[in-house]
C-alpha positions in Angstrom: 18.4 -112.1 -38.2 21.5 -114.4 -38.3 24.6 -113.8 -36.4 26.7 -111.0 -38.0 30.4 -112.0 -38.0 32.7 -109.0 -38.3 36.4 -108.5 -38.6 38.1 -106.9 -35.7 37.8 -103.1 -36.0 40.1 -100.4 -34.7 38.9 -98.5 -31.7 38.1 -95.5 -33.8 35.9 -97.6 -36.2 34.2 -99.2 -33.2 33.4 -95.7 -31.8 32.0 -94.7 -35.1 29.7 -97.8 -35.2 28.6 -97.0 -31.6 28.0 -93.4 -32.4 25.8 -94.3 -35.5 23.9 -96.8 -33.4 23.3 -94.2 -30.7 22.0 -91.8 -33.3 19.7 -94.5 -34.7 18.4 -95.5 -31.3 18.1 -92.2 -29.6 19.0 -91.4 -26.0 18.4 -94.9 -24.7 20.6 -96.2 -27.5 23.4 -94.1 -26.3 23.6 -96.2 -23.2 23.9 -99.3 -25.3 26.3 -97.9 -27.8 28.7 -96.5 -25.1 28.8 -99.9 -23.4 29.3 -101.6 -26.7 32.3 -99.3 -27.6 33.8 -99.9 -24.2 33.5 -103.6 -24.5 35.4 -103.7 -27.8 38.2 -101.3 -26.9 39.6 -103.9 -24.5 41.4 -107.0 -25.5 40.5 -108.8 -22.3 38.6 -112.1 -22.2 35.7 -110.2 -20.6 34.5 -108.5 -23.9 31.6 -110.9 -24.4 30.4 -110.3 -20.8 30.6 -106.6 -21.3 28.8 -106.7 -24.5 26.1 -108.8 -23.0 25.7 -106.3 -20.2 25.6 -103.5 -22.7 22.7 -105.2 -24.5 20.9 -105.5 -21.1 21.0 -101.7 -20.7 18.4 -101.4 -23.5 15.6 -102.5 -21.3 12.5 -101.5 -23.2 10.9 -99.6 -26.1 9.5 -96.1 -25.9 7.0 -95.0 -28.5 5.0 -91.7 -28.7 1.4 -92.2 -27.6 -0.6 -91.4 -30.7 -3.9 -91.8 -28.9 -3.2 -89.0 -26.5 -2.6 -86.6 -29.4 -6.0 -87.1 -31.0 -8.3 -84.2 -30.4 -11.3 -84.9 -32.5 -12.5 -88.2 -34.1 -15.8 -88.2 -36.0 -18.4 -90.7 -34.9 -18.1 -92.6 -38.1 -14.4 -93.1 -37.6 -14.3 -94.0 -33.9 -14.4 -97.8 -34.2 -11.8 -97.8 -37.0 -9.5 -95.5 -35.1 -9.8 -97.5 -31.9 -8.9 -100.6 -33.7 -5.8 -99.0 -35.3 -4.7 -97.6 -31.9 -5.0 -101.1 -30.5 -2.8 -102.3 -33.4 -0.2 -99.8 -32.4 -0.2 -101.2 -28.9 0.1 -104.7 -30.2 3.0 -103.8 -32.4 4.9 -102.3 -29.5 4.3 -105.4 -27.3 5.5 -107.7 -30.1 8.6 -105.5 -30.7 9.3 -105.5 -26.9 9.1 -109.3 -26.9 11.7 -109.4 -29.7 13.9 -107.0 -27.8 13.8 -109.0 -24.6 14.5 -112.3 -26.3 17.4 -111.3 -28.5 20.0 -110.0 -25.9 22.8 -112.1 -27.4 22.2 -110.9 -30.9 22.2 -107.3 -29.6 25.5 -107.9 -27.9 27.0 -109.3 -31.1 25.7 -106.6 -33.5 25.5 -102.9 -32.6 22.9 -102.3 -35.4 20.7 -105.3 -34.5 18.1 -103.3 -32.6 17.7 -100.7 -35.3 17.7 -103.1 -38.2 15.6 -105.9 -36.6 13.3 -104.1 -34.1 12.9 -100.4 -34.1 13.3 -99.9 -37.9 10.6 -102.4 -38.8 8.4 -101.1 -36.0 8.6 -97.6 -37.4 7.4 -98.9 -40.8 4.5 -100.7 -39.2 3.5 -97.7 -37.1 3.7 -95.4 -40.1 1.3 -97.6 -42.0 -1.1 -97.8 -39.0 -1.1 -94.0 -38.4 -1.9 -93.6 -42.1 -4.9 -95.8 -41.7 -6.0 -93.6 -38.8 -5.7 -90.7 -41.2 -7.8 -92.4 -43.8 -10.5 -93.3 -41.2 -10.7 -89.7 -40.0 -10.8 -88.1 -43.4 -13.3 -90.5 -44.9 -15.7 -89.5 -42.1 -15.2 -85.8 -42.8 -12.7 -85.1 -40.0 -9.5 -83.2 -40.0 -6.3 -85.1 -39.5 -3.3 -83.5 -37.8 -0.4 -84.3 -40.2 2.1 -83.9 -37.3 0.9 -87.3 -36.0 2.7 -88.9 -38.9 5.9 -87.9 -37.2 5.1 -90.1 -34.2 6.0 -93.4 -36.0 9.6 -93.6 -34.8 10.3 -95.3 -31.5 13.4 -95.3 -29.4 14.9 -97.7 -26.8 15.4 -96.8 -23.2 17.1 -98.2 -20.1 15.4 -99.5 -17.1 16.7 -96.5 -15.0 15.5 -93.8 -17.4 12.1 -92.6 -18.6 10.8 -90.9 -21.7 11.6 -87.6 -20.2 15.3 -88.0 -19.8 17.7 -90.5 -21.3 21.2 -91.6 -20.2 23.0 -88.7 -21.8 20.4 -86.0 -21.4 18.8 -86.6 -24.8 15.1 -86.7 -25.2 13.3 -89.9 -26.1 10.5 -90.2 -28.7 12.0 -87.7 -31.0 11.8 -85.1 -28.3 8.0 -85.3 -28.0 6.4 -86.2 -24.7 3.0 -86.3 -23.1 1.1 -83.4 -24.5 3.7 -82.9 -27.2 6.5 -81.3 -25.2 8.5 -82.5 -22.3 9.9 -79.1 -21.3 13.5 -79.9 -21.8 13.2 -83.3 -20.1 12.1 -81.8 -16.8 9.4 -83.8 -15.0 6.7 -82.7 -12.7 6.5 -83.2 -9.0 9.5 -81.2 -7.8 11.8 -82.2 -10.7 11.6 -85.9 -10.0 11.9 -88.1 -13.0 10.2 -91.5 -13.2 13.1 -93.7 -13.1 15.5 -91.1 -11.6 15.7 -90.0 -8.0 12.8 -91.5 -6.2 11.2 -91.6 -2.7 13.8 -92.7 -0.2 16.7 -91.8 -2.6 16.4 -95.0 -4.6 16.8 -95.3 -8.3 13.7 -96.8 -10.0 14.8 -99.6 -12.2 18.5 -99.3 -11.5 18.8 -103.1 -11.3 18.4 -104.7 -14.6 21.0 -107.4 -14.9 20.0 -109.1 -18.1 16.3 -108.8 -18.3 16.1 -111.8 -20.6 12.7 -113.0 -21.5 11.8 -116.3 -23.2 8.2 -116.7 -23.9 7.2 -114.8 -20.8 9.6 -116.6 -18.5 13.2 -115.6 -18.1 16.1 -117.9 -17.4 17.5 -118.7 -14.1 15.0 -119.8 -11.5 12.1 -117.5 -12.5 14.4 -114.5 -12.4 13.1 -113.4 -9.0 15.1 -110.6 -7.5 16.7 -109.4 -10.7 13.9 -108.6 -13.1 10.8 -110.2 -11.9 9.3 -113.7 -12.4 8.2 -112.7 -15.9 11.6 -111.2 -16.9 10.3 -107.7 -17.2 10.1 -106.4 -13.7 9.8 -105.4 -11.0 13.3 -104.9 -9.7 14.7 -104.3 -6.3 14.9 -100.5 -6.9 11.1 -100.5 -7.5 10.6 -101.2 -3.7 11.2 -99.2 -0.6 10.7 -99.9 3.1 8.0 -97.4 4.0 9.2 -97.0 7.5 12.4 -95.4 6.0 10.7 -92.9 3.8 10.4 -89.3 5.0 6.8 -88.2 5.4 5.4 -86.2 2.5 2.3 -84.1 2.4 1.7 -84.3 -1.4 -0.8 -86.8 -2.6 -0.6 -87.8 -6.3 1.7 -86.7 -9.1 1.8 -83.0 -9.8 -1.7 -81.5 -9.5 -3.3 -84.9 -10.3 -5.1 -87.0 -7.7 -6.1 -84.1 -5.4 -9.0 -84.7 -3.2 -11.8 -82.4 -4.4 -13.6 -82.2 -1.0 -12.8 -80.2 2.1 -14.4 -78.5 5.1 -16.6 -76.2 3.0 -18.7 -76.5 -0.1 -20.4 -79.8 -0.7 -19.2 -82.0 2.2 -21.4 -85.1 2.0 -20.4 -88.6 0.8 -22.0 -91.5 -1.0 -20.5 -95.0 -0.6 -21.3 -97.9 -3.0 -20.5 -101.4 -1.7 -19.6 -103.5 -4.7 -17.4 -106.3 -3.3 -13.8 -107.2 -4.0 -14.3 -109.3 -7.2 -14.7 -112.5 -5.2 -16.3 -114.1 -8.3 -13.1 -113.6 -10.3 -14.5 -111.4 -13.0 -11.4 -110.7 -15.1 -10.4 -110.0 -18.7 -7.6 -108.3 -20.6 -9.9 -105.9 -22.6 -10.6 -102.2 -22.2 -14.0 -101.2 -23.6 -13.1 -97.5 -23.2 -9.9 -97.3 -25.2 -10.1 -100.4 -27.3 -13.8 -101.2 -27.9 -14.3 -104.3 -30.1 -10.7 -105.5 -29.6 -9.9 -108.6 -27.6 -6.9 -108.2 -25.3 -6.8 -104.5 -25.9 -5.3 -103.8 -22.5 -2.5 -106.5 -22.7 -2.9 -106.9 -19.0 -5.6 -108.3 -16.7 -8.3 -106.2 -15.0 -10.3 -106.7 -11.8 -14.0 -105.8 -12.4 -16.5 -104.8 -9.7 -19.9 -103.4 -10.2 -21.1 -104.1 -13.7 -20.8 -107.8 -14.6 -20.9 -107.5 -18.4 -17.9 -105.3 -19.1 -15.8 -106.6 -21.9 -14.5 -105.2 -25.2 -17.7 -105.9 -27.0 -20.3 -104.6 -24.6 -22.5 -101.8 -25.8 -23.9 -99.1 -23.5 -27.3 -100.8 -23.8 -25.8 -104.2 -22.7 -24.0 -102.5 -19.8 -27.1 -100.8 -18.7 -29.0 -104.0 -18.7 -26.3 -106.1 -17.0 -26.2 -107.4 -13.4 -24.1 -105.7 -10.8 -22.1 -106.8 -7.8 -23.0 -103.6 -6.0 -25.4 -104.0 -3.0 -27.5 -101.1 -4.3 -28.8 -102.5 -7.6 -29.3 -98.9 -8.9 -25.5 -98.8 -9.3 -24.6 -100.7 -12.5 -21.4 -98.7 -13.0 -18.3 -100.5 -14.0 -15.2 -100.0 -11.8 -12.0 -101.7 -13.0 -8.2 -101.6 -12.4 -5.2 -103.8 -13.2 -4.8 -106.8 -10.9 -2.1 -107.0 -8.3 0.1 -110.2 -8.3 2.7 -111.6 -6.0 5.6 -113.2 -8.0 6.4 -116.0 -5.7 7.0 -118.6 -8.4 3.4 -119.7 -8.6 1.2 -119.6 -11.7 -2.4 -118.4 -12.1 -5.1 -119.4 -14.6 -3.8 -117.1 -17.3 -0.2 -118.3 -17.3 -0.4 -119.3 -21.0 -2.8 -116.5 -22.1 -2.5 -113.3 -24.0 -2.3 -110.4 -21.5 -1.2 -112.9 -18.8 2.0 -115.0 -18.8 2.5 -114.7 -22.5 3.0 -111.0 -22.0 5.0 -111.1 -18.8 2.1 -110.7 -16.3 2.8 -113.7 -14.1 2.3 -114.8 -10.5 -0.6 -115.3 -8.2 -3.5 -112.8 -8.5 -4.3 -111.1 -5.2 -7.9 -110.4 -4.4 -8.3 -107.1 -2.5 -9.1 -107.5 1.2 -11.1 -104.3 0.8 -12.4 -102.3 -2.1 -13.9 -99.0 -0.9 -15.8 -97.0 -3.5 -16.8 -93.5 -2.3 -18.0 -90.3 -4.0 -17.3 -87.0 -2.4 -18.1 -83.3 -3.1 -16.3 -80.2 -4.0 -14.9 -77.8 -1.4 -15.9 -74.7 -3.4 -19.5 -75.5 -4.1 -22.2 -77.9 -5.1 -21.9 -80.8 -7.5 -24.1 -81.7 -10.5 -25.2 -85.2 -11.6 -22.9 -87.2 -13.9 -24.4 -88.1 -17.2 -25.2 -91.8 -17.9 -22.3 -93.7 -19.6 -19.7 -91.1 -18.6 -16.3 -92.6 -19.0 -13.3 -91.6 -16.9 -9.8 -93.0 -17.1 -7.4 -91.8 -14.4 -3.6 -92.6 -14.3 -1.6 -93.8 -17.2 -0.9 -97.4 -17.9 2.1 -96.3 -20.0 3.5 -93.7 -17.7 7.0 -95.3 -17.5 7.5 -94.5 -21.2 5.1 -91.7 -21.6 6.3 -89.6 -18.7 4.2 -88.7 -15.7 1.9 -86.0 -17.3 -1.2 -88.2 -16.8 0.1 -90.3 -13.9 -2.1 -90.5 -10.9 -0.6 -92.9 -8.3 -0.8 -93.3 -4.6 0.8 -96.3 -2.9 1.0 -96.6 0.9 0.5 -98.9 3.8 -2.3 -99.0 6.4 -1.2 -96.8 9.3 1.0 -94.7 7.0 -1.6 -93.2 4.6 -1.6 -89.8 6.2 2.2 -89.7 6.3 3.6 -91.3 3.2 2.2 -91.6 -0.4 4.5 -93.2 -2.9 4.4 -92.7 -6.7 7.4 -94.4 -8.2 8.0 -97.2 -5.8 6.0 -100.0 -4.2 6.0 -99.9 -0.4 7.3 -102.7 1.8 4.9 -102.6 4.7 5.8 -103.6 8.3 4.3 -106.6 9.9 0.6 -106.1 10.5 0.3 -103.4 7.9 -1.4 -103.8 4.5 -0.6 -102.4 1.0 -3.0 -99.6 -0.1 -3.7 -98.3 -3.6 -5.7 -95.0 -3.5 -7.1 -93.2 -6.5 -8.9 -89.8 -6.6 -10.6 -89.4 -10.0 -11.1 -86.3 -12.1 -14.1 -84.4 -10.8 -14.6 -81.6 -13.3 -16.7 -82.3 -16.4 -17.1 -80.2 -19.6 -20.9 -80.4 -19.3 -21.4 -81.9 -22.7 -19.4 -85.1 -23.6 -19.4 -88.6 -22.0 -16.0 -89.3 -23.6 -13.4 -87.6 -25.8 -11.0 -88.7 -28.6 -8.1 -89.2 -26.2 -10.5 -90.2 -23.3 -9.2 -87.4 -21.1 -10.1 -83.9 -22.2 -13.8 -84.1 -21.4 -12.9 -84.3 -17.7 -10.3 -82.6 -15.6 -8.9 -82.5 -12.0 -9.8 -79.7 -9.7 -7.3 -76.9 -9.3 -5.4 -76.5 -6.1 -8.1 -74.2 -4.7 -10.8 -76.8 -5.6 -12.3 -74.9 -8.5 -13.0 -76.3 -11.9 -11.3 -74.4 -14.7 -12.4 -73.5 -18.3 -16.1 -73.5 -17.5 -16.2 -77.2 -16.4 -18.7 -78.3 -13.8 -18.0 -80.0 -10.5 -19.3 -83.6 -10.4 -19.0 -86.1 -7.5 -15.4 -87.2 -7.2 -14.9 -91.0 -7.2 -12.4 -92.2 -4.7 -11.2 -95.8 -4.9 -9.2 -97.3 -2.0 -7.9 -100.9 -2.5 -6.3 -102.7 0.5 -4.3 -106.0 0.0 -2.7 -108.6 2.3 0.6 -108.8 0.5 3.5 -111.0 1.7 6.3 -108.5 2.3 9.1 -108.8 -0.3 12.6 -109.1 0.9 15.6 -107.0 -0.4 18.8 -109.1 -0.5 22.0 -107.9 -2.0 20.4 -105.6 -4.5 17.7 -108.2 -5.5 14.1 -108.6 -4.5 12.6 -111.9 -3.4 8.9 -112.5 -3.9 8.1 -109.1 -5.3 4.5 -107.9 -6.1 3.4 -105.7 -8.9 0.5 -104.4 -10.9 -0.1 -105.9 -14.3 1.1 -103.7 -17.1 1.8 -103.4 -20.8 5.0 -105.5 -21.0 7.2 -102.7 -22.2 6.3 -100.7 -19.1 8.2 -103.2 -16.9 5.6 -103.4 -14.1 6.6 -100.0 -12.8 4.5 -98.6 -9.9 3.9 -95.4 -11.8 1.8 -97.2 -14.3 -1.1 -97.9 -11.9 -4.4 -96.7 -13.2 -8.2 -96.9 -12.7 -11.3 -96.8 -14.9 -14.9 -96.0 -14.4 -18.1 -96.0 -16.5 -21.1 -94.4 -14.9 -24.4 -96.4 -15.0 -26.1 -95.2 -11.9 -29.9 -95.0 -12.3 -31.3 -91.5 -12.5 -32.9 -91.8 -9.1 -29.8 -93.1 -7.4 -27.6 -90.4 -9.0 -30.0 -87.7 -7.8 -29.9 -89.2 -4.3 -26.0 -89.1 -4.5 -26.0 -85.5 -5.5 -28.5 -84.5 -2.9 -26.5 -86.3 -0.1 -23.3 -84.7 -1.1 -24.7 -81.2 -1.5 -26.5 -81.3 1.8 -23.6 -82.7 3.8 -25.0 -86.2 4.5 -23.3 -89.6 4.5 -25.3 -92.0 2.4 -25.1 -95.5 0.9 
């Protein structure tokens, strides 16, 4: 869109424009519109700077997660639906790229975001959701017509999340993870992702432009302000772990609880599968986007199964090689890579899912990758079925809200004291960064997957029991340890930050960390695992 030259308006007219822009953009747009109005009410020479800063407040795009609302997809429609869901993700990343590269146009025209970005995005999403409907109905399934209302997206600031916007208004048309956001209140003691955080910091409070230009932002790689790739992390995404008060809670809400305890099935089974020393990476996700290249829009580490990409069938995965010492474990374990943004470039600097989508910097190989299965503190566990798929955490938690988040960041020597969810730890000298994930360990007893890839499994309740007739299965616990050069916080900026790869619109927030597992243990080895756990042994 070309530059829109307007005559000077009265302050009342400017407020009217700002108000209409706010209505069009939703809560996140209110931040932008209020700044825009302020900038034009003054006759000072700083109007342009104020307007540019106003545009910077619109940091990202927040769209309802259609995939999480799907309850039943017929077998004949699964591939078509998966492809269309991947198209929705691609549309969002493309719209985010336009948002990040048009800051000046946004500053000059209060209606630019609606007219050039969110409006066209809504039209594309509406057509894609309709194709999902056609796929489901052609295969004899029932389509929930309320999904058609999820086409509209909003904008949001770096210091807000989908649960609460700058003026208390809900994002995503008021719908959140699971359909409702309960008046904008978040789990975990009322904390909001992007609001008050561990150590009293504000997650994403530093934005300062956030300009992106083909994956690189202007101004010396943008380190300290908005990450080397222009879309995070920021100084407010980090905290000195030695200054954080000890907390007893692990994980977000009820998620991420360890299933085992001092009673029930107390054994363990450990599988040694290496740390991805052979650099097995791709930007696919065969669980949520089968048959779609770059379906994840970020890079994964893979250990265990060596044939996992978007196009691998269960038969191909079952027949693949494995990096695990016990060749009976051909399971696939994968998670987003961790990078240090020190100005260096890695092999994917010019690739989709890499530098082209803001995932930049040097990839860090874990110093340790511990894969352990534990039991249930209320009773025995049963074997997992072959090809069982489990996704834990939410790669889109910054815009989705933390309903499915499952994040534990810490440092060696602090793991029993402090677990962080919405900030990355800065560890003291001699201490390493730790990512710990406790997977869902209750299974519905029938399905190896579900339409939204979540409802066939569940976390244990606080007392360790599985609800709704689900069966206890061995709980996978993944602990990743990294030698990370400690970032430095200087005058509200961060130097040499590190971050997990993310969908670009999720700004590399710590809350977006996630982990994936596909079970391909042999029958004999799975039976050995279950026996070890149920009889209290420690096995490998």
